[in-house]
C-alpha positions in Angstrom: -9.3 9.8 -5.8 -6.5 8.1 -7.8 -7.4 6.9 -11.6 -6.5 3.6 -13.0 -5.7 4.0 -16.7 -6.8 0.6 -17.5 -9.8 0.5 -15.5 -12.4 -2.4 -16.4 -15.3 -2.6 -14.5 -15.5 -6.4 -15.3 -12.1 -6.7 -13.1 -11.6 -3.4 -11.2 -13.5 -2.1 -8.1 -13.3 0.7 -5.8 -13.7 -0.9 -2.2 -14.8 1.3 0.6 -13.7 -0.6 3.9 -14.8 1.5 7.1 -11.9 3.8 7.0 -9.6 2.9 4.0 -10.1 2.2 0.2 -8.6 -0.6 -1.9 -8.8 -0.3 -5.9 -9.1 -3.8 -6.6 -7.8 -5.8 -9.7 -8.9 -9.3 -9.8 -6.5 -9.8 -13.1 -3.7 -9.9 -10.4 -5.8 -10.7 -7.5 -4.7 -7.8 -5.3 -5.1 -3.8 -5.0 -3.7 -1.6 -7.5 -3.9 1.0 -5.0 -4.8 1.6 -1.2 -5.4 5.0 0.6 -5.6 5.8 4.1 -5.8 9.0 6.0 -3.6 8.8 8.9 -3.7 11.4 11.9 -1.4 12.2 14.5 -4.6 11.4 16.7 -5.2 8.0 15.6 -1.6 7.3 14.8 -0.8 5.4 18.2 -4.6 4.4 19.1 -5.5 1.0 20.2 -2.0 0.1 19.9 -2.9 -3.1 22.0 -5.5 -4.0 19.7 -4.9 -8.1 18.7 -3.9 -8.9 15.4 -6.3 -11.3 13.5 -4.6 -14.9 13.2 -6.1 -15.2 9.4 -7.0 -13.3 6.4 -10.2 -13.6 4.9 -12.0 -13.3 1.6 -14.0 -10.3 0.8 -17.3 -12.0 0.4 -19.0 -8.9 -1.0 -16.5 -9.1 -3.9 -17.2 -12.4 -4.5 -21.0 -11.9 -4.6 -20.3 -9.1 -7.3 -18.2 -12.0 -9.5 -15.0 -10.4 -8.9 -12.4 -13.7 -9.0 -10.7 -13.6 -5.0 -8.4 -15.2 -3.0 -8.4 -17.2 0.4 -5.8 -17.1 3.1 -4.1 -20.2 1.8 -3.6 -19.1 -1.3 -0.5 -17.1 -0.3 0.8 -20.2 1.5 4.7 -21.0 1.5 5.3 -24.3 -0.3 5.1 -27.4 2.4 9.2 -28.2 1.7 11.9 -25.4 1.9 12.3 -21.9 3.5 9.4 -19.7 4.2 10.0 -16.8 2.1 7.2 -15.4 1.6 4.7 -13.1 3.7 1.2 -12.0 3.4 2.1 -8.3 2.8 -0.3 -5.7 3.9 -0.9 -2.7 1.6 -2.9 -0.5 4.0 -1.0 -1.5 7.5 -3.1 -2.7 10.3 -1.0 -0.6 12.5 -2.6 2.3 10.7 -6.1 0.8 10.2 -6.4 -0.2 13.9 -6.2 3.5 14.6 -9.9 4.0 13.4 -11.0 1.0 15.8 -11.6 -2.7 15.6 -13.5 -3.0 12.4 -11.0 -1.1 10.3 -8.1 -3.3 11.8 -10.0 -6.3 11.1 -11.0 -4.8 7.4 -7.1 -4.8 6.8 -7.4 -8.4 6.8 -8.9 -9.1 3.7 -7.1 -10.6 1.2 -8.0 -7.7 -1.1 -5.5 -5.5 0.9 -2.5 -8.0 0.5 0.3 -8.7 -2.3 2.9 -11.6 -2.1 6.0 -10.0 -0.5 9.2 -11.0 0.8 9.9 -12.1 4.4 13.0 -10.7 3.9 11.5 -7.2 2.9 7.8 -7.1 4.8 9.8 -7.9 7.7 12.6 -5.7 7.5 13.1 -3.0 5.0 9.1 -2.5 4.0 8.4 -1.9 8.1 11.0 0.3 8.4 9.1 2.5 5.7 6.0 1.8 7.0 7.2 3.0 10.4 8.7 6.4 8.8 5.3 6.9 7.6 3.7 6.6 10.6 6.1 9.1 12.1 5.3 11.4 9.6 1.7 11.4 10.9 2.8 11.9 14.0 5.1 15.3 13.1 2.7 16.4 10.3 -1.0 16.0 11.6 -2.2 14.4 9.0 -1.1 12.6 6.1 -2.7 10.6 3.3 -0.8 7.1 2.6 -1.1 5.6 -0.6 0.4 2.1 -1.5 0.2 -0.6 -4.0 2.2 -3.0 -6.1 4.6 -2.5 -9.1 4.3 -5.3 -11.9 6.7 -6.2 -14.8 4.9 -7.0 -18.3 5.3 -11.3 -17.2 3.5 -11.6 -13.8 4.7 -14.7 -12.8 3.2 -16.5 -10.0 4.8 -15.8 -6.2 5.3 -19.7 -6.2 5.1 -22.5 -9.1 1.6 -23.8 -9.6 0.0 -20.7 -7.7 -2.6 -18.1 -9.4 -1.4 -15.1 -8.1 1.7 -13.0 -9.4 4.4 -11.7 -7.6 5.3 -7.6 -8.0 8.4 -6.6 -8.9 8.6 -3.5 -6.4 6.3 -1.9 -3.7 5.1 2.0 -3.8 4.2 4.3 -1.2 2.9 7.8 -1.8 2.7 10.1 1.2 0.8 13.8 1.0 0.6 16.1 3.8 -1.8 18.8 3.1 -0.6 22.6 3.8 -2.4 25.7 4.7 -1.9 27.0 1.5 -4.2 24.8 -0.4 -0.8 23.4 -1.4 0.7 20.0 -0.5 3.9 18.2 0.1 4.3 15.0 -1.8 7.2 12.1 -0.8 7.0 8.8 -3.3 8.8 5.9 -2.4 9.7 2.8 -4.3 11.0 -0.3 -3.0 12.3 -3.4 -4.8 10.8 -6.9 -4.4 13.9 -7.9 -2.8 15.7 -8.3 0.7 16.0 -5.0 2.4 17.5 -4.6 6.0 15.7 -2.9 8.7 18.3 -0.4 9.1 18.3 0.7 5.7 18.0 4.4 4.8 14.8 5.0 3.1 15.4 8.1 1.3 17.5 5.4 -1.1 14.1 4.8 -2.5 12.6 8.3 -3.1 11.7 8.5 -6.7 9.3 11.0 -8.1 5.1 10.4 -8.5 5.3 10.5 -12.1 7.7 7.5 -12.3 5.3 5.4 -10.2 2.6 6.6 -12.5 4.7 5.2 -15.8 4.9 2.1 -14.2 1.5 1.8 -12.8 -0.7 3.2 -15.2 -2.5 5.1 -12.1 -2.7 8.7 -12.1 -2.6 10.0 -8.3 -3.4 13.5 -8.2 -6.0 14.1 -11.2 -8.1 16.4 -9.2 -5.2 19.0 -8.6 -4.8 22.2 -10.8 -2.6 21.2 -13.7 0.5 23.6 -12.8 0.4 21.8 -9.0 0.0 18.6 -10.2 3.1 18.8 -12.6 5.1 20.4 -9.7 4.4 17.7 -7.3 4.3 14.8 -9.7 7.6 15.6 -11.2 10.0 16.4 -8.6 12.0 14.1 -6.4 11.8 15.8 -2.8 14.1 14.9 0.1 13.0 13.2 2.9 10.7 15.2 5.8 12.5 16.1 8.7 11.4 14.9 12.5 9.7 17.9 14.0 9.4 18.4 17.7 6.5 17.1 19.5 
């Protein structure tokens, strides 16, 4: 489990949903990190499951005293172009593989960030599909996803309370039989990115993401292995034959 260096029990909570985990921070009203295990056996399960129409507030977080958001807090302005989406961090297509409850859990507002439509529905979707393909090829992957902020943390729309991230990360870890692990780290800026993008353009080191987010992702690994995988900018994994 990753560790957020600025952990504050008054504002941060590890929220374990039915089949994935969200580390929620009510200072930014969004997750700092999310984690889900995806396997080749579930990645295409329940593909006809209907997506919920709206996002819901997590009542447990509210009961515990954390500041929360509702579906309407992410709405675009009444006038002008519809620039913003409610961007899943744990994507619905991964969660639904575990069943109806996990799919519904992915539609809590604690699992989303303001994300440009021209990113969420294009380049980011391509990255999500790429990570799903890794699960098909490599049997099992852990996918960590979350936002990156700058010091300013300006609202995504003037007058709203939710800050817009400047970028998003995905870290994909594939365990190996020899107690080692392969890791890829991606950083996508919050800007329009076409669907036909080569996602390898966004490969970075885990250590770079840690410096921007204040999160220690692989602290439980032996120090020498942690140093190796966090400082290495790996090349994109190859597609494997079925």
